[in-house]
DODO-567322 format. One record per residue (C-alpha): x, y, z. Coordinates in nm, 2 decimals. Layout:
residues N
u_v_w
X_Y_Z
...
end
This chain:
residues 364
u_v_w
10.63_14.07_14.50
10.71_14.43_14.58
10.92_14.61_14.82
11.24_14.40_14.81
11.46_14.16_14.62
11.50_13.79_14.63
11.82_13.67_14.78
12.03_13.37_14.67
11.85_13.17_14.93
11.51_13.26_14.81
11.42_13.50_15.09
11.29_13.83_15.04
11.51_14.12_15.15
11.44_14.49_15.17
11.21_14.74_15.33
10.91_14.51_15.32
10.94_14.15_15.42
10.66_13.93_15.30
10.62_13.55_15.30
10.74_13.39_14.98
10.45_13.21_14.80
10.65_13.00_14.56
10.88_12.70_14.65
11.24_12.76_14.56
11.22_12.56_14.24
10.94_12.77_14.11
11.10_13.12_14.16
11.28_13.34_13.92
11.65_13.27_13.91
11.74_13.63_13.91
11.71_13.92_14.17
11.41_14.10_14.03
11.08_13.94_13.93
11.02_13.95_13.57
10.64_13.96_13.50
10.69_13.74_13.19
10.77_13.44_13.42
10.49_13.50_13.66
10.25_13.54_13.36
10.38_13.21_13.21
10.35_13.02_13.54
9.99_13.14_13.59
9.89_13.04_13.25
10.06_12.70_13.27
9.89_12.62_13.60
9.56_12.72_13.45
9.64_12.47_13.16
9.73_12.20_13.41
9.39_12.24_13.59
9.21_12.25_13.27
9.38_11.93_13.15
9.28_11.75_13.47
8.92_11.88_13.45
8.88_11.80_13.08
8.99_11.44_13.14
8.65_11.39_13.31
8.46_11.48_12.99
8.70_11.44_12.69
8.60_11.10_12.56
8.37_11.14_12.25
8.43_11.51_12.22
8.64_11.54_11.90
8.74_11.91_11.93
8.81_11.89_12.30
9.02_11.58_12.26
9.23_11.77_12.01
9.27_12.07_12.23
9.35_11.84_12.53
9.62_11.66_12.32
9.78_12.00_12.21
9.78_12.12_12.58
9.94_11.80_12.70
10.21_11.82_12.44
10.37_12.13_12.60
10.22_12.24_12.93
10.42_12.00_13.16
10.74_12.03_12.95
10.71_12.41_12.98
10.64_12.41_13.35
10.93_12.17_13.41
11.16_12.38_13.20
11.07_12.68_13.40
11.14_12.49_13.72
11.49_12.40_13.59
11.55_12.77_13.50
11.46_12.88_13.85
11.68_12.62_14.00
12.01_12.75_13.86
12.13_12.88_14.20
12.07_12.56_14.38
12.40_12.42_14.52
12.26_12.19_14.78
12.36_12.41_15.07
12.20_12.31_15.40
11.96_12.61_15.40
11.86_12.54_15.05
11.79_12.17_15.12
11.60_12.26_15.43
11.38_12.51_15.23
11.33_12.24_14.96
11.21_11.99_15.23
10.97_12.25_15.37
10.83_12.37_15.04
10.82_12.04_14.85
10.88_11.72_15.05
10.65_11.79_15.35
10.37_11.92_15.13
10.40_11.60_14.93
10.35_11.39_15.24
10.05_11.60_15.35
9.88_11.60_15.02
9.96_11.24_14.95
9.76_11.17_15.26
9.48_11.41_15.15
9.45_11.26_14.80
9.46_10.91_14.92
9.18_10.98_15.16
8.98_11.17_14.90
9.02_10.88_14.65
8.89_10.65_14.91
8.59_10.86_14.99
8.50_10.95_14.64
8.60_10.64_14.44
8.58_10.37_14.70
8.95_10.29_14.68
9.12_10.13_14.99
9.28_10.40_15.20
9.64_10.29_15.19
9.93_10.52_15.25
10.22_10.43_15.02
10.44_10.75_15.01
10.68_10.58_14.76
10.39_10.56_14.50
10.26_10.91_14.44
9.88_10.95_14.41
9.73_11.16_14.12
9.90_11.49_14.08
10.14_11.44_14.37
10.39_11.27_14.14
10.51_11.63_14.05
10.63_11.70_14.40
10.84_11.39_14.41
10.99_11.47_14.07
11.05_11.83_14.16
11.24_11.73_14.47
11.46_11.47_14.29
11.52_11.70_14.00
11.63_11.99_14.21
11.86_11.77_14.43
12.02_11.64_14.11
12.11_12.00_14.00
12.48_11.99_14.11
12.52_11.67_13.90
12.40_11.83_13.58
12.63_12.12_13.64
12.92_11.89_13.67
12.90_11.71_13.34
12.94_11.81_12.98
12.65_11.82_12.74
12.39_11.77_13.02
12.09_11.81_12.79
12.21_11.54_12.55
12.29_11.31_12.85
11.94_11.38_12.99
11.78_11.29_12.66
11.96_10.96_12.66
11.85_10.89_13.01
11.49_10.97_12.92
11.49_10.74_12.62
11.67_10.46_12.81
11.41_10.48_13.08
11.13_10.41_12.82
11.31_10.10_12.72
11.30_9.95_13.06
11.02_9.80_13.27
11.00_9.98_13.59
10.73_10.03_13.86
10.59_10.36_13.96
10.80_10.39_14.28
10.89_10.76_14.33
10.72_10.83_14.00
11.04_10.72_13.84
10.91_10.68_13.48
10.80_11.04_13.48
11.10_11.16_13.67
11.34_11.02_13.41
11.13_11.07_13.10
11.05_11.44_13.18
11.41_11.50_13.30
11.55_11.67_12.97
11.31_11.96_13.02
11.44_12.03_13.37
11.80_12.00_13.25
11.73_12.22_12.95
11.59_12.48_13.19
11.91_12.47_13.39
12.10_12.55_13.07
11.90_12.84_12.95
11.99_13.20_13.00
11.79_13.53_12.98
11.90_13.59_12.61
11.74_13.26_12.51
11.40_13.38_12.63
11.47_13.72_12.47
11.46_13.55_12.13
11.10_13.48_12.19
11.00_13.83_12.28
10.96_13.96_11.93
10.66_14.01_11.70
10.81_13.77_11.45
10.84_13.49_11.71
10.48_13.56_11.81
10.34_13.54_11.46
10.53_13.21_11.40
10.40_13.09_11.74
10.04_13.14_11.63
10.11_12.94_11.32
10.28_12.66_11.51
9.99_12.63_11.76
9.73_12.63_11.47
9.92_12.36_11.29
9.94_12.15_11.61
9.56_12.20_11.66
9.49_12.08_11.31
9.72_11.78_11.34
9.57_11.68_11.68
9.22_11.71_11.53
9.32_11.47_11.25
9.48_11.22_11.49
9.17_11.20_11.72
9.11_10.96_11.90
9.49_10.91_11.92
9.75_10.94_12.04
9.74_10.73_12.36
9.76_10.97_12.66
10.05_10.77_12.80
10.28_10.90_12.51
10.24_11.25_12.66
10.21_11.17_13.02
10.54_10.99_13.01
10.44_10.73_13.27
10.50_10.40_13.09
10.76_10.24_12.87
10.75_10.10_12.51
10.62_9.75_12.62
10.31_9.90_12.79
10.26_10.12_12.47
10.26_9.81_12.26
10.52_9.92_12.00
10.87_9.79_11.91
11.16_9.96_12.07
11.28_10.12_11.73
10.94_10.27_11.67
10.92_10.39_12.04
11.25_10.57_12.01
11.15_10.73_11.68
10.82_10.85_11.82
10.97_10.98_12.14
11.22_11.19_11.95
10.94_11.32_11.73
10.74_11.41_12.05
11.05_11.59_12.19
11.08_11.80_11.87
10.70_11.88_11.86
10.69_11.96_12.23
11.00_12.19_12.19
10.83_12.38_11.91
10.51_12.42_12.11
10.69_12.52_12.43
10.86_12.80_12.24
10.53_12.89_12.07
10.36_12.92_12.41
10.64_13.13_12.57
10.63_13.35_12.27
10.27_13.42_12.32
10.30_13.50_12.70
10.25_13.87_12.78
10.57_14.05_12.87
10.42_14.32_13.08
10.23_14.31_13.40
9.87_14.19_13.37
9.57_14.14_13.59
9.70_13.79_13.67
10.08_13.86_13.71
10.07_13.86_14.08
9.87_13.53_14.08
10.17_13.36_13.90
10.38_13.40_14.22
10.17_13.13_14.40
10.12_12.84_14.15
10.18_12.57_14.41
9.86_12.66_14.59
9.62_12.60_14.28
9.84_12.30_14.18
9.79_12.11_14.50
9.43_12.23_14.57
9.25_12.20_14.23
9.27_11.81_14.23
9.07_11.80_14.56
8.80_12.02_14.39
8.80_11.79_14.09
8.74_11.49_14.31
8.47_11.69_14.49
8.31_11.75_14.15
8.32_11.37_14.09
8.14_11.31_14.41
7.87_11.56_14.33
7.81_11.42_13.98
7.93_11.74_13.81
8.09_11.59_13.51
7.81_11.39_13.37
7.59_11.69_13.39
7.86_11.91_13.22
7.90_11.65_12.94
7.52_11.64_12.89
7.52_12.01_12.80
7.76_11.95_12.50
7.98_12.23_12.38
7.81_12.48_12.62
7.90_12.26_12.91
8.26_12.24_12.80
8.28_12.62_12.78
8.12_12.66_13.12
8.36_12.41_13.28
8.66_12.58_13.12
8.55_12.92_13.25
8.48_12.78_13.58
8.83_12.62_13.61
9.00_12.94_13.51
8.81_13.13_13.78
8.88_12.87_14.03
9.26_12.87_13.97
9.26_13.25_14.00
9.07_13.23_14.34
9.30_12.96_14.47
9.60_13.19_14.40
9.46_13.49_14.60
9.60_13.60_14.93
9.31_13.48_15.15
9.34_13.13_15.02
9.72_13.13_15.05
9.69_13.25_15.41
9.44_12.97_15.49
9.64_12.68_15.34
9.99_12.81_15.40
10.06_12.56_15.70
9.99_12.28_15.44
10.15_12.42_15.12
10.43_12.62_15.29
10.49_12.45_15.63
10.80_12.55_15.83
11.02_12.33_16.03
11.13_12.43_16.38
11.44_12.65_16.36
11.74_12.54_16.55
11.91_12.78_16.79
12.24_12.72_16.63
12.28_12.86_16.28
12.36_12.60_16.01
12.68_12.79_15.93
12.80_12.76_16.29
12.74_12.38_16.34
13.08_12.27_16.20
13.28_12.51_16.41
end
């Protein structure tokens, strides 16, 4: 984003005013855009789309299952951590809440409707709108809204990360429904709170050649470990959508495994960030618009299901896996481009009617 700076309210100021393409919770917490973060966001949204696409063909593919497990061990924790980092200025001012409603809550309602209709058309599921039970990838929008609204709370308590970890573990020991995606909201919570607690110098520790070399080692070890574990672990362990009872383990074993997953995920998140390019790249600008490919790619996956794409891809073996992977990367890049953003902006970045009375003047 050139020609200006980002103000505390998330608006672009300066000689050139351009529409922002990232909801407030996904923007840099500082006045100037650091290409490192845009690079990281683009790579993560690519991994999100790949994960959802691979789910269609992963069964019975030993190597791809291992890669899928490694990706799921860190891609959402890393994405959520960055959301927390970019939320550090959120104080729940009226203008900030309004922008959050526009960029997260309204798109959630629109795409919840779209995904419910798509599932009905493609999978034959009844078309029932239940906004309190997110459909498919829409859970993240609900979680993002709730996490960001909770930001002032985490700033008000001591040891917020430790408290968030306890909340996450306790959530897994309960039996709760999927209303408002609460299992995921609570179990992924520590990553958001950790992001709130990080400062630029923490990321600087990863911007060294030594960190990058150790990152490659960590990712390689994770890949070997995941390969040896195939067909495990159960996807629910990494998706954080069910508790210990549904996973069929005792609560002491559940707590021990969850703490182990936290530790492994933390190492892999750090390893991923250490490998992210620091300078501007061919995809840096695309990282400023990750909400577009996030919300749109799932509709294309459902379209692929309807067209019978995935059985054909699976029938090609490893070549099909490579072709699907390359196609997803290209698709995510295309969904991040200005023409696509312009076309879908009314859905992804809608605007509420502005009042004639400024928010700051209403209490006078």
